C-alpha positions in Angstrom: 0.0 0.0 0.0 2.8 2.4 0.9 4.6 1.6 -2.3 1.5 2.3 -4.3 1.0 5.7 -2.6 4.6 6.6 -3.4 4.2 5.6 -7.1 1.0 7.6 -7.5 2.5 10.6 -5.8 5.5 10.6 -8.1 3.3 10.2 -11.2 1.0 13.0 -10.2 3.9 15.3 -9.3 5.5 14.8 -12.7 2.3 15.3 -14.6 1.5 18.4 -12.6 4.9 20.0 -13.2 4.7 19.3 -16.9 1.1 20.4 -17.2 1.8 23.6 -15.2 4.7 24.5 -17.4 2.9 23.8 -20.7 -0.6 24.9 -19.5 -0.7 28.3 -21.2 0.6 26.9 -24.5 -1.8 23.9 -24.4 -5.0 26.0 -23.9 -4.2 29.0 -26.2 -3.4 29.6 -29.8 0.2 30.2 -30.7 1.2 33.4 -32.5 3.0 31.4 -35.2 -0.3 29.7 -36.1 -2.0 33.0 -36.5 0.8 34.5 -38.5 0.7 31.5 -40.9 -3.0 31.9 -41.4 -2.7 35.1 -43.3 -3.6 35.1 -47.0 -1.1 35.8 -49.7 -1.5 39.6 -49.5 -1.1 39.5 -45.7 -4.2 41.8 -45.2 -6.8 39.2 -44.2 -7.0 35.8 -42.5 -8.1 32.5 -44.0 -9.7 30.9 -41.0 -11.0 33.9 -39.2 -13.5 36.6 -39.9 -14.1 40.0 -38.4 -15.5 39.7 -34.8 -13.8 36.3 -34.0 -11.9 36.1 -30.8 -8.8 34.1 -29.9 -6.5 33.8 -26.9 -2.8 33.8 -27.6 0.2 33.2 -25.4 3.7 34.4 -26.3 6.7 36.5 -25.5 6.7 40.2 -26.3 9.6 40.8 -28.7 8.6 44.2 -29.9 6.7 47.1 -28.4 5.8 50.6 -29.8 3.8 53.4 -28.3 2.0 55.9 -30.5 0.2 59.0 -29.4 -2.4 60.5 -31.8 -4.8 63.3 -30.9 -4.5 62.6 -27.2 -5.0 58.8 -27.6 -2.3 56.3 -26.9 -2.0 53.0 -28.8 0.4 50.2 -28.3 1.7 47.9 -31.0 3.1 44.5 -30.0 4.8 41.6 -31.6 4.8 38.1 -30.1 7.5 35.5 -30.6 9.1 37.5 -33.4 12.6 38.7 -34.2 12.1 42.0 -32.4 12.9 44.2 -35.5 9.5 45.7 -36.3 5.8 44.8 -36.3 5.6 44.6 -40.1 8.0 41.9 -41.0 5.7 38.9 -41.2 5.7 38.2 -37.5 2.4 38.1 -35.6 1.4 41.5 -34.0 -1.6 43.2 -32.5 -2.6 46.6 -31.2 -3.9 47.6 -27.8 -5.3 50.6 -26.1 -3.7 49.6 -22.8 -0.2 48.6 -21.9 0.0 44.8 -22.0 3.6 44.4 -21.0 7.2 45.0 -21.7 9.6 43.4 -24.1 10.6 40.0 -22.7 7.3 39.4 -20.8 5.2 36.3 -21.4 1.6 37.3 -21.7 -1.8 35.8 -22.4 -4.0 38.1 -24.4 -7.5 37.8 -25.6 -7.8 39.3 -29.1 -10.7 40.2 -31.4 -10.3 40.5 -35.1 -11.2 43.9 -36.5 -11.7 44.9 -40.1 -11.1 48.2 -41.7 -11.5 49.2 -45.4 -10.0 52.0 -47.4 -10.5 52.7 -51.1 -12.2 49.3 -51.5 -9.3 47.4 -49.8 -10.1 45.5 -46.6 -7.5 44.9 -44.0 -7.9 42.8 -40.8 -6.0 43.2 -37.6 -6.1 41.9 -34.1 -6.9 44.1 -31.2 -6.4 43.2 -27.5 -9.6 43.2 -25.4 -8.3 41.6 -22.2 -5.2 40.2 -20.6 -5.2 37.1 -18.6 -2.7 35.9 -16.0 -0.8 32.9 -17.2 -1.3 31.4 -13.7 -5.0 30.7 -14.7 -3.8 28.2 -17.2 -1.1 26.9 -14.9 -3.5 26.3 -12.0 -4.6 22.8 -12.9 -1.1 21.6 -13.2 -0.1 23.3 -9.9 -3.0 21.6 -8.2 -2.1 18.2 -9.5 1.5 18.7 -8.5 0.5 19.7 -5.0 -1.7 16.5 -4.6 1.2 14.4 -5.9 3.7 16.0 -3.4 1.3 15.4 -0.5 0.9 11.7 -1.5 4.6 11.4 -1.9 5.3 12.8 1.6 2.5 10.7 3.1 4.0 7.6 1.6 7.5 8.5 2.8 6.2 9.2 6.4 4.4 5.9 6.5 7.4 4.0 5.2 9.6 5.6 7.9 7.1 4.8 10.7 6.5 1.2 9.6 7.7 -1.3 12.2 10.8 -3.1 11.1 10.8 -6.8 11.0 13.6 -8.5 13.0 16.2 -10.1 11.0 15.6 -13.8 11.2 18.9 -15.3 12.0 20.4 -17.0 15.0 22.4 -13.9 16.1 19.4 -11.7 16.5 17.8 -12.0 20.0 14.5 -10.8 18.7 14.2 -13.8 16.4 11.7 -15.9 18.2 10.5 -18.2 15.5 10.0 -21.7 16.9 12.4 -24.1 15.4 11.3 -27.8 15.0 12.8 -30.2 17.5 15.8 -31.8 16.2 17.0 -35.0 18.0 20.6 -34.9 18.8 22.8 -37.2 16.8 23.8 -40.3 18.8 27.4 -40.1 20.1 29.6 -42.7 18.6 31.8 -44.4 21.2 35.3 -44.6 19.9 37.0 -47.8 20.9 40.7 -47.6 21.7 43.1 -49.1 19.3 43.4 -52.9 19.5 46.3 -53.9 21.7 47.9 -57.3 22.0 46.6 -59.1 25.2 49.1 -59.2 28.0 49.5 -62.7 29.5 50.2 -63.3 33.1 53.8 -64.2 33.7 54.6 -65.4 37.2 57.7 -64.0 38.8 60.8 -66.0 38.4 62.2 -67.6 41.5 65.5 -66.2 42.5 68.2 -68.7 43.5 69.1 -67.7 47.1 71.0 -70.9 47.9 74.4 -69.2 47.3 77.3 -70.9 45.7 77.6 -74.6 45.9 79.2 -76.0 48.9 82.0 -78.5 48.5 
């Protein structure tokens, strides 16, 4: 059970981190896709019509502020080369300051159409800015759940009672061993010796030298 909690925690943590990092890109439209959707003359879009809305996420690479008759307009380029707003990269205009060069922003845009001398031109105008954290929140939540499960699994693993090592040197090892009858001792007989026969003592001749 503890091992399963650890595995689930690690999986959720990885998924949450990846989803949190890629969340804004997964749930929004890329500036490169919008730039590629322009028609050949670059004035209109193939898949969008005036009044359509999209949400884009990208890095501000160009910013220009213009004042005209007391009104301020901002021109931005996302994920471009930073040279200008008219070099084929994706750009939009805004009546408010969206951010500075280098900022990653999520912007809701609406396609506007303007005609002059019978020529129509379409452009994107910012209507709202959204914090990238909104799209990162699901991943952050999943990562937090994964981290909690991971810590819970580690705590349970540390507090789990340790099983005594089952060997003859551990005094906690109390497993009953089956009775083993001791092996019969073998009597070792002494090496065979030659029997000793009784020899009576020889009589000593105490008569002395013969008398003549």
